[in-house]
Residue frames as qw, qx, qy, qz and C-alpha x, y, z in Angstrom:
[[0.356, -0.513, -0.415, 0.662, 88.98, 80.34, 113.57],
 [0.170, 0.912, 0.330, 0.175, 87.31, 83.72, 113.11],
 [0.482, 0.304, -0.139, 0.810, 89.63, 86.67, 112.72],
 [0.242, -0.566, -0.447, 0.649, 89.62, 89.38, 115.36],
 [0.234, 0.924, 0.287, -0.092, 88.17, 92.80, 114.52],
 [0.207, -0.815, 0.352, 0.412, 91.72, 94.19, 114.49],
 [0.445, -0.168, 0.755, 0.451, 93.00, 91.58, 112.03],
 [0.412, 0.639, 0.631, 0.153, 89.96, 92.12, 109.78],
 [0.065, 0.965, 0.063, -0.247, 90.60, 95.87, 109.82],
 [0.318, -0.612, 0.553, 0.468, 94.25, 95.34, 108.91],
 [0.484, 0.175, 0.781, 0.353, 93.27, 93.06, 106.03],
 [0.312, 0.827, 0.467, -0.003, 90.81, 95.63, 104.72],
 [0.041, -0.940, 0.167, 0.295, 93.56, 98.28, 104.74],
 [0.663, -0.235, 0.554, 0.446, 96.10, 96.05, 103.01],
 [0.291, 0.682, -0.263, -0.618, 97.28, 97.53, 99.69],
 [0.895, 0.428, 0.118, 0.053, 97.53, 96.00, 96.27],
 [0.417, -0.633, 0.469, 0.452, 101.16, 95.49, 95.24],
 [0.763, 0.642, 0.067, 0.001, 102.26, 95.93, 91.61],
 [0.577, -0.552, 0.439, 0.412, 105.84, 95.04, 90.65],
 [0.519, 0.737, -0.349, -0.255, 107.91, 95.76, 87.55],
 [0.959, -0.134, 0.236, 0.079, 109.20, 92.24, 86.98],
 [0.744, 0.531, -0.042, 0.403, 111.75, 93.13, 84.31],
 [0.012, -0.867, 0.275, -0.415, 113.22, 95.94, 86.38],
 [0.597, -0.611, 0.468, -0.226, 113.96, 93.75, 89.40],
 [0.968, 0.120, 0.178, 0.131, 114.97, 90.73, 87.33],
 [0.559, 0.694, -0.176, 0.419, 117.66, 92.88, 85.70],
 [0.232, -0.795, 0.393, -0.401, 118.79, 94.25, 89.06],
 [0.862, -0.348, 0.351, -0.113, 118.97, 90.75, 90.54],
 [0.910, 0.349, 0.047, 0.218, 120.87, 89.36, 87.57],
 [0.440, 0.707, -0.248, 0.496, 123.55, 92.04, 87.69],
 [0.393, -0.747, 0.340, -0.415, 123.81, 92.07, 91.49],
 [0.854, -0.327, 0.391, -0.102, 124.51, 88.37, 92.07],
 [0.250, -0.481, 0.759, 0.359, 127.39, 86.16, 90.90],
 [0.676, 0.362, -0.379, -0.518, 126.93, 84.51, 87.51],
 [0.201, 0.272, -0.938, 0.082, 128.17, 81.29, 89.12],
 [0.514, 0.062, 0.619, -0.591, 124.76, 80.61, 90.72],
 [0.335, 0.125, -0.784, -0.508, 123.34, 77.61, 88.86],
 [0.744, -0.037, 0.339, -0.575, 120.27, 75.38, 88.97],
 [0.776, 0.046, 0.628, 0.026, 119.51, 71.86, 87.73],
 [0.727, 0.581, 0.285, 0.230, 121.05, 71.17, 84.34],
 [0.542, -0.249, 0.076, 0.799, 123.81, 73.68, 85.16],
 [0.174, 0.719, 0.419, 0.526, 121.56, 76.50, 83.94],
 [0.163, 0.265, -0.257, 0.915, 121.98, 80.09, 85.15],
 [0.397, -0.630, -0.665, -0.054, 119.86, 80.99, 88.17],
 [0.315, -0.096, -0.321, 0.888, 121.21, 84.21, 89.67],
 [0.259, -0.227, -0.183, -0.921, 118.25, 86.31, 88.52],
 [0.637, -0.390, -0.596, -0.293, 115.83, 83.71, 89.91],
 [0.590, -0.323, -0.552, 0.493, 117.47, 83.63, 93.33],
 [0.182, -0.044, -0.166, 0.968, 117.85, 87.39, 93.58],
 [0.366, -0.273, -0.331, -0.826, 114.35, 88.15, 92.34],
 [0.642, -0.399, -0.645, -0.108, 112.81, 85.50, 94.61],
 [0.478, -0.283, -0.494, 0.669, 114.56, 86.89, 97.67],
 [0.032, -0.059, -0.022, -0.997, 113.46, 90.40, 96.75],
 [0.492, -0.330, -0.504, -0.629, 109.86, 89.29, 96.24],
 [0.620, -0.392, -0.652, 0.191, 109.75, 87.40, 99.55],
 [0.344, -0.185, -0.348, 0.852, 111.24, 90.34, 101.43],
 [0.163, -0.132, -0.170, -0.963, 108.84, 92.84, 99.87],
 [0.573, -0.376, -0.570, -0.454, 105.71, 90.76, 100.42],
 [0.598, -0.366, -0.608, 0.373, 106.65, 89.97, 104.02],
 [0.235, -0.120, -0.234, 0.936, 107.33, 93.66, 104.72],
 [0.248, -0.035, -0.168, -0.953, 104.21, 95.10, 103.06],
 [0.250, 0.252, 0.885, -0.301, 101.66, 92.27, 103.56],
 [0.313, 0.139, -0.324, -0.882, 99.66, 93.14, 100.42],
 [0.712, 0.188, 0.439, -0.516, 96.18, 91.82, 99.75],
 [0.863, 0.385, 0.313, 0.096, 97.29, 90.66, 96.30],
 [0.319, -0.590, 0.459, 0.583, 100.31, 90.95, 94.00],
 [0.749, 0.629, 0.208, 0.009, 100.58, 91.53, 90.25],
 [0.485, -0.481, 0.435, 0.587, 103.91, 91.41, 88.42],
 [0.569, 0.777, 0.039, -0.267, 104.18, 93.15, 85.06],
 [0.665, -0.212, 0.537, 0.473, 106.51, 91.93, 82.32],
 [0.271, 0.606, -0.389, -0.639, 107.77, 93.21, 78.99],
 [0.883, 0.291, 0.368, 0.007, 107.24, 91.11, 75.88],
 [0.293, -0.650, 0.433, 0.551, 110.74, 91.46, 74.49],
 [0.416, 0.044, 0.774, 0.476, 110.17, 89.52, 71.27],
 [0.203, 0.709, 0.615, 0.279, 107.29, 91.77, 70.12],
 [0.210, 0.151, -0.038, 0.965, 107.67, 95.53, 69.45],
 [0.027, 0.636, 0.604, -0.479, 105.27, 97.90, 71.15],
 [0.309, 0.871, 0.340, 0.175, 103.55, 100.87, 69.53],
 [0.283, -0.893, 0.184, 0.298, 106.38, 102.93, 71.03],
 [0.534, -0.286, 0.614, 0.506, 108.99, 101.09, 68.98],
 [0.456, 0.517, 0.631, 0.357, 106.86, 101.36, 65.84],
 [0.078, 0.967, 0.244, 0.013, 106.20, 105.08, 66.29],
 [0.030, -0.918, 0.395, -0.017, 109.83, 105.93, 67.12],
 [0.929, 0.213, -0.285, 0.098, 112.29, 103.28, 65.85],
 [0.331, 0.542, -0.540, 0.552, 115.12, 104.76, 67.92],
 [0.647, -0.558, 0.168, -0.492, 113.18, 103.98, 71.12],
 [0.793, -0.434, 0.423, -0.057, 115.37, 101.78, 73.35],
 [0.784, 0.568, -0.249, 0.035, 117.65, 101.16, 70.36],
 [0.355, 0.603, -0.634, 0.329, 120.82, 99.28, 71.14],
 [0.624, -0.448, 0.475, -0.430, 119.55, 97.51, 74.23],
 [0.657, 0.239, -0.710, -0.081, 121.02, 94.04, 74.52],
 [0.727, -0.484, 0.299, -0.383, 120.34, 91.40, 77.15],
 [0.073, -0.435, 0.897, -0.003, 122.59, 88.55, 78.17],
 [0.628, -0.017, -0.679, -0.381, 121.33, 85.19, 76.99],
 [0.333, -0.077, -0.840, 0.421, 121.74, 83.90, 80.54],
 [0.221, 0.174, 0.413, -0.866, 119.20, 86.47, 81.74],
 [0.564, 0.128, -0.343, -0.740, 116.74, 85.85, 78.92],
 [0.491, 0.003, -0.867, -0.080, 116.77, 82.13, 79.77],
 [0.155, -0.159, -0.780, 0.585, 115.45, 82.89, 83.26],
 [0.314, -0.044, 0.007, -0.948, 112.44, 85.07, 82.44],
 [0.672, -0.174, -0.528, -0.490, 109.96, 82.25, 81.83],
 [0.581, -0.176, -0.724, 0.329, 111.10, 80.53, 85.03],
 [0.037, -0.005, -0.376, 0.926, 110.63, 83.77, 86.94],
 [0.532, -0.122, -0.192, -0.816, 107.03, 83.92, 85.76],
 [0.704, -0.165, -0.684, -0.097, 106.58, 80.29, 86.82],
 [0.376, -0.090, -0.641, 0.664, 107.88, 81.21, 90.26],
 [0.229, -0.069, 0.135, -0.962, 105.53, 84.20, 90.55],
 [0.678, -0.156, -0.418, -0.584, 102.56, 81.99, 89.66],
 [0.648, -0.125, -0.725, 0.196, 103.66, 79.30, 92.14],
 [0.157, -0.020, -0.511, 0.845, 103.67, 81.96, 94.87],
 [0.058, 0.642, 0.739, -0.197, 99.99, 82.57, 94.15],
 [0.001, 0.618, -0.001, -0.786, 100.60, 85.91, 92.44],
 [0.626, 0.684, 0.362, -0.096, 99.46, 87.21, 89.05],
 [0.439, -0.178, 0.445, 0.760, 101.68, 87.67, 85.99],
 [0.412, 0.805, 0.256, -0.341, 100.63, 90.43, 83.58],
 [0.285, -0.371, 0.617, 0.633, 102.12, 90.17, 80.10],
 [0.611, 0.617, 0.482, -0.117, 100.70, 90.81, 76.63],
 [0.578, 0.249, 0.384, 0.675, 102.00, 91.56, 73.15],
 [0.167, 0.693, 0.265, 0.650, 102.54, 95.24, 72.48],
 [0.432, -0.861, -0.049, -0.265, 102.70, 96.31, 76.14],
 [0.389, 0.450, -0.603, 0.532, 105.52, 96.98, 78.56],
 [0.455, -0.306, -0.729, 0.410, 105.70, 96.14, 82.25],
 [0.039, -0.091, -0.239, 0.966, 105.13, 99.82, 83.05],
 [0.416, -0.187, -0.406, -0.792, 101.75, 99.74, 81.32],
 [0.613, -0.352, -0.704, -0.072, 100.52, 97.01, 83.64],
 [0.324, -0.228, -0.513, 0.761, 101.61, 99.05, 86.64],
 [0.195, -0.002, -0.055, -0.979, 99.49, 101.94, 85.36],
 [0.565, -0.243, -0.599, -0.512, 96.57, 99.57, 84.76],
 [0.532, -0.309, -0.719, 0.324, 96.92, 98.25, 88.32],
 [0.095, -0.148, -0.310, 0.934, 96.85, 101.81, 89.67],
 [0.400, -0.102, -0.321, -0.853, 93.69, 102.46, 87.66],
 [0.608, -0.275, -0.727, -0.161, 92.15, 99.26, 89.03],
 [0.381, -0.245, -0.631, 0.629, 93.00, 100.23, 92.60],
 [0.139, 0.024, 0.081, -0.987, 91.24, 103.56, 92.15],
 [0.561, -0.182, -0.498, -0.636, 88.11, 101.84, 90.90],
 [0.683, -0.298, -0.663, 0.070, 88.21, 99.49, 93.89],
 [0.330, -0.854, 0.088, -0.393, 89.00, 102.33, 96.31],
 [0.908, -0.303, -0.052, 0.284, 92.22, 100.62, 97.41],
 [0.139, -0.876, 0.409, 0.215, 95.68, 101.87, 98.13],
 [0.933, 0.325, -0.009, 0.153, 98.47, 100.51, 95.97],
 [0.429, -0.698, 0.439, 0.368, 102.23, 100.14, 96.17],
 [0.772, 0.633, -0.056, 0.007, 104.14, 100.21, 92.88],
 [0.643, -0.555, 0.403, 0.342, 107.64, 98.72, 93.02],
 [0.737, 0.619, 0.126, 0.238, 109.93, 99.72, 90.18],
 [0.585, -0.409, 0.148, 0.685, 113.47, 100.85, 89.51],
 [0.308, 0.419, 0.450, 0.726, 112.23, 103.06, 86.66],
 [0.067, -0.340, -0.326, 0.879, 111.64, 106.69, 87.61],
 [0.233, -0.174, -0.532, -0.796, 109.07, 106.99, 84.81],
 [0.392, -0.466, -0.792, -0.038, 106.69, 105.37, 87.30],
 [0.148, -0.241, -0.408, 0.868, 106.76, 108.57, 89.36],
 [0.291, -0.122, -0.346, -0.884, 103.88, 109.68, 87.13],
 [0.551, -0.352, -0.720, -0.234, 101.73, 107.16, 89.02],
 [0.281, -0.128, -0.634, 0.709, 102.28, 108.68, 92.45],
 [0.337, -0.560, -0.297, -0.696, 99.18, 110.00, 94.20],
 [0.435, -0.465, 0.433, -0.638, 97.55, 110.13, 97.62],
 [0.902, -0.104, 0.272, -0.319, 96.54, 106.48, 97.20],
 [0.934, 0.297, -0.053, 0.191, 99.48, 105.14, 95.17],
 [0.367, -0.829, 0.395, 0.149, 103.05, 105.07, 96.48],
 [0.748, 0.544, -0.376, 0.062, 106.11, 104.19, 94.40],
 [0.783, -0.527, 0.284, 0.171, 108.68, 101.88, 96.02],
 [0.575, 0.772, -0.249, 0.107, 111.96, 102.88, 94.40],
 [0.894, -0.230, -0.092, 0.373, 115.25, 101.07, 95.17],
 [0.031, 0.970, -0.214, 0.111, 117.96, 103.40, 96.42],
 [0.063, 0.597, -0.790, 0.127, 120.51, 100.89, 97.75],
 [0.431, 0.038, -0.900, -0.052, 120.76, 97.18, 98.52],
 [0.304, -0.371, -0.840, 0.254, 117.69, 96.15, 100.48],
 [0.022, -0.481, -0.379, 0.790, 116.33, 99.68, 100.86],
 [0.171, 0.556, 0.644, 0.498, 113.34, 101.17, 99.05],
 [0.021, 0.109, 0.167, -0.980, 112.39, 104.84, 99.06],
 [0.180, 0.621, 0.753, -0.122, 108.68, 105.60, 99.31],
 [0.118, -0.025, 0.289, 0.950, 107.79, 108.13, 96.62],
 [0.167, 0.708, 0.657, -0.197, 104.55, 110.09, 96.80],
 [0.311, 0.860, 0.270, 0.302, 103.57, 113.38, 95.13],
 [0.297, -0.940, 0.139, 0.091, 105.65, 115.41, 97.58],
 [0.659, -0.398, 0.489, 0.409, 108.80, 113.42, 96.84],
 [0.600, 0.499, 0.459, 0.425, 108.26, 113.78, 93.06],
 [0.084, 0.975, 0.093, 0.186, 108.11, 117.55, 93.46],
 [0.515, -0.774, 0.304, 0.210, 111.23, 117.50, 95.65],
 [0.707, -0.124, 0.537, 0.445, 113.19, 115.50, 93.09],
 [0.436, 0.335, 0.570, 0.611, 112.02, 117.07, 89.81],
 [0.056, 0.332, 0.145, -0.930, 110.08, 120.24, 90.72],
 [0.429, -0.035, -0.513, -0.743, 107.09, 118.92, 88.76],
 [0.709, -0.096, 0.397, -0.576, 103.85, 117.21, 89.75],
 [0.534, -0.053, 0.840, 0.085, 103.38, 113.46, 89.07],
 [0.606, 0.623, 0.485, -0.097, 100.92, 114.19, 86.24],
 [0.276, 0.908, -0.227, -0.219, 103.56, 116.40, 84.60],
 [0.591, -0.441, 0.624, 0.259, 106.21, 113.66, 84.51],
 [0.702, 0.374, 0.530, 0.293, 105.46, 112.54, 80.89],
 [0.283, 0.948, 0.071, 0.125, 105.68, 116.19, 79.74],
 [0.373, -0.826, 0.405, 0.121, 108.89, 116.54, 81.74],
 [0.718, -0.140, 0.611, 0.303, 110.42, 113.43, 80.11],
 [0.600, 0.670, 0.375, 0.225, 109.40, 114.65, 76.65],
 [0.113, 0.982, -0.104, 0.113, 111.17, 117.97, 77.19],
 [0.442, -0.733, 0.513, 0.065, 114.19, 116.75, 79.16],
 [0.621, 0.440, -0.630, -0.152, 114.69, 113.56, 77.19],
 [0.841, -0.373, 0.350, -0.174, 115.49, 110.08, 78.48],
 [0.177, 0.636, -0.726, -0.191, 118.89, 108.64, 77.50],
 [0.401, -0.139, 0.896, -0.132, 117.97, 105.15, 78.71],
 [0.601, 0.491, 0.607, -0.168, 115.07, 105.03, 76.23],
 [0.426, 0.074, 0.479, 0.764, 116.94, 107.01, 73.53],
 [0.099, 0.878, 0.456, 0.105, 114.49, 109.92, 73.69],
 [0.505, 0.258, -0.050, 0.822, 116.48, 113.08, 72.82],
 [0.175, -0.695, -0.452, 0.531, 114.03, 115.62, 74.30],
 [0.269, 0.946, 0.179, 0.021, 113.74, 119.26, 73.26],
 [0.665, 0.408, -0.110, 0.615, 116.84, 120.87, 71.83],
 [0.187, 0.486, -0.283, 0.806, 118.77, 122.83, 74.41],
 [0.606, -0.531, 0.068, -0.588, 116.48, 121.85, 77.30],
 [0.359, 0.184, -0.862, 0.308, 117.76, 119.85, 80.25],
 [0.371, -0.434, -0.795, 0.206, 116.24, 118.83, 83.56],
 [0.133, -0.440, -0.356, 0.814, 116.18, 122.31, 85.10],
 [0.164, 0.129, -0.344, -0.915, 114.89, 123.91, 81.90],
 [0.345, -0.285, -0.812, -0.375, 112.12, 121.33, 81.50],
 [0.295, -0.513, -0.697, 0.405, 110.94, 121.87, 85.07],
 [0.057, -0.366, -0.106, 0.923, 111.02, 125.66, 84.65],
 [0.234, -0.027, -0.550, -0.801, 108.97, 125.52, 81.45],
 [0.395, -0.403, -0.808, -0.170, 106.34, 123.30, 83.06],
 [0.232, -0.465, -0.520, 0.678, 106.20, 125.55, 86.09],
 [0.072, 0.284, -0.114, -0.949, 105.44, 128.44, 83.73],
 [0.431, 0.091, -0.502, -0.745, 103.09, 126.73, 81.27],
 [0.715, -0.110, 0.433, -0.537, 101.69, 123.75, 83.17],
 [0.863, 0.175, 0.474, -0.006, 101.68, 121.31, 80.27],
 [0.439, -0.144, 0.595, 0.658, 103.70, 120.55, 77.17],
 [0.279, 0.609, 0.660, 0.339, 100.67, 121.29, 75.00],
 [0.070, -0.958, -0.226, 0.165, 100.21, 124.80, 76.41],
 [0.407, -0.606, 0.368, 0.575, 103.91, 125.43, 75.86],
 [0.423, 0.114, 0.692, 0.574, 103.76, 124.30, 72.23],
 [0.191, 0.801, 0.557, 0.110, 100.74, 126.51, 71.56],
 [0.175, -0.878, 0.029, 0.444, 102.94, 129.55, 72.22],
 [0.622, 0.762, -0.181, -0.014, 105.01, 128.65, 69.19],
 [0.286, -0.696, 0.658, 0.000, 108.03, 127.42, 71.13],
 [0.402, -0.217, 0.876, 0.152, 109.80, 124.42, 69.59],
 [0.665, 0.471, 0.049, -0.577, 107.62, 124.75, 66.46],
 [0.520, 0.509, -0.636, -0.257, 109.96, 122.63, 64.39],
 [0.205, 0.185, -0.937, 0.216, 109.96, 119.87, 66.98],
 [0.538, -0.146, 0.289, -0.779, 106.36, 120.08, 68.22],
 [0.882, 0.055, -0.269, -0.383, 105.06, 116.85, 66.68],
 [0.631, 0.246, -0.681, 0.279, 108.12, 114.95, 67.87],
 [0.055, -0.252, 0.619, -0.741, 107.74, 116.27, 71.42],
 [0.734, -0.088, 0.096, -0.666, 104.08, 115.21, 71.46],
 [0.858, 0.154, -0.480, -0.098, 105.23, 111.76, 70.36],
 [0.354, 0.294, -0.713, 0.529, 107.82, 111.65, 73.15],
 [0.408, -0.216, 0.433, -0.774, 105.11, 112.51, 75.65],
 [0.874, 0.026, -0.147, -0.462, 102.91, 109.71, 74.32],
 [0.720, 0.256, -0.622, 0.174, 105.82, 107.28, 74.55],
 [0.152, 0.277, -0.661, 0.680, 106.56, 108.34, 78.13],
 [0.590, -0.199, 0.205, -0.755, 102.92, 108.00, 79.22],
 [0.125, -0.066, 0.984, -0.106, 102.08, 104.60, 80.70],
 [0.457, -0.137, -0.564, -0.674, 99.01, 102.93, 79.22],
 [0.365, -0.116, 0.669, -0.637, 96.47, 102.40, 82.00],
 [0.812, 0.210, 0.010, -0.545, 94.28, 100.43, 79.57],
 [0.254, 0.392, -0.882, -0.067, 96.76, 97.54, 79.37],
 [0.794, -0.198, -0.393, -0.421, 94.88, 94.22, 79.74],
 [0.222, -0.453, 0.738, -0.448, 95.22, 93.01, 83.32],
 [0.443, -0.146, -0.880, -0.084, 94.40, 89.41, 84.25],
 [0.591, -0.660, -0.318, -0.337, 91.87, 88.88, 87.01],
 [0.279, 0.329, -0.604, 0.670, 93.30, 90.07, 90.33],
 [0.659, -0.595, -0.289, -0.357, 91.71, 88.98, 93.59],
 [0.378, -0.705, 0.496, -0.338, 92.77, 88.89, 97.21],
 [0.955, 0.055, -0.292, 0.008, 94.96, 85.87, 97.84],
 [0.583, -0.717, 0.376, 0.067, 97.47, 84.73, 100.43],
 [0.264, 0.652, -0.689, -0.174, 100.91, 83.64, 99.19],
 [0.992, -0.028, -0.002, -0.124, 101.31, 79.94, 98.44],
 [0.064, -0.787, 0.614, -0.004, 104.88, 79.69, 99.67],
 [0.706, -0.190, 0.681, -0.041, 104.72, 75.91, 100.03],
 [0.785, 0.543, 0.298, 0.022, 103.93, 75.48, 96.33],
 [0.310, 0.899, -0.303, 0.059, 106.76, 77.84, 95.43],
 [0.418, -0.615, 0.667, -0.041, 109.13, 75.84, 97.66],
 [0.818, 0.112, 0.565, 0.016, 108.22, 72.64, 95.83],
 [0.640, 0.766, 0.050, 0.037, 108.89, 74.29, 92.48],
 [0.162, 0.866, -0.458, 0.116, 112.34, 75.63, 93.30],
 [0.649, -0.413, 0.638, -0.042, 113.33, 72.42, 95.09],
 [0.851, 0.360, 0.374, 0.077, 112.88, 70.73, 91.73],
 [0.456, 0.859, -0.153, 0.177, 115.31, 73.27, 90.30],
 [0.827, -0.092, -0.271, 0.484, 117.92, 72.18, 92.88],
 [0.081, 0.633, -0.194, 0.745, 118.05, 75.62, 94.51],
 [0.577, -0.275, -0.733, 0.233, 118.39, 74.22, 97.99],
 [0.202, -0.165, -0.451, 0.853, 118.63, 77.33, 100.20],
 [0.290, -0.104, -0.197, -0.931, 115.69, 79.08, 98.57],
 [0.609, -0.335, -0.617, -0.369, 113.11, 76.32, 99.24],
 [0.489, -0.276, -0.646, 0.517, 114.25, 76.21, 102.87],
 [0.007, -0.074, -0.184, 0.980, 113.50, 79.93, 103.19],
 [0.471, -0.165, -0.405, -0.766, 110.11, 79.48, 101.54],
 [0.583, -0.284, -0.761, 0.018, 109.30, 76.55, 103.83],
 [0.277, -0.211, -0.540, 0.766, 109.84, 78.81, 106.85],
 [0.213, 0.057, -0.015, -0.975, 107.18, 81.16, 105.48],
 [0.287, -0.219, -0.820, -0.445, 104.50, 78.61, 104.71],
 [0.228, -0.503, -0.764, 0.334, 102.69, 79.15, 108.00]]
C-alpha cells in the first residue's frame, strides 16, 4: 500500500537517534533489582531495564534509524594513554559486565546499529553520528546521561538527558547556556577549566564552575585565555584536558541506513533467554 503524502512527509522529517549504550546500561543496572535473572540463572537486570528504555524511546521519537555507541572497556583509549589518571578507580560489577555483549545482541536483533571500536568511547560515536547527520542534512537526537554531550547541541541536534525516572529533558543550545552560561562549542573548554570529578580531570587550580564560565565569557576560548599568560604553569595540561573532553567526530561509524525496528526478531531472542514479560511487550509492537 502506498503511503499518504502526510506519512511520507513525517518519515522524511524523522530524526536519526544516537544512544550512549554504556550510560543507559549502567542506569538500568543500578535502577532495577539484582534478583532479575535469565536462563542459566544469569543476571539480566541491565538487559530488561535497557530494553524497556530503548523500546520507550523509539516508540516516542519514531526515528528513521538508531545507532548505539559503546565503550571498549578492555582497551585503553588515547585519553587513558595521554592522562593515566583519566577515569582512574572506576570499577564495574561483574554482573553488569556479563550483560554488555547480550545488550549488543539485543540492539542488533531490534534492527539497530551497534558502534564499537578499539580506542574509542561511546561518546565519540555520538559525535560521529552528529557529524553524519549534518552531512545528510538530517536532525538528530542524542540520548545520554553524560553532560559532556552538551557540546553536541545545535539547531539540528538535540540532547535527550535523563532527569528522573522515565523523563528526558530536551537540551538545545539555549538550555546549555541556561545551565552553564557557555555555548555548546565552549563545553570542552569549560570542562578543562572547571574539571570533571567523574573522569578524574582536576581542572585549573582555583577555578570552579562559575569561574570557568566567567573566563570563557571574557576570553571566548581556552586558547585565547592561555595566550594572556594565565595558568602558564598548567597550560599544556589544560590543553590536554580540553582534548580529552572533546568528543571525536571521526570515530568509525558502521553503515547507518533508514530501517524500521524488527521487534519480532528481538522478541524471539529474549524469549530464548527466558525473559517472559519482555518478549510479550515486543510482540505487541511487531505491527
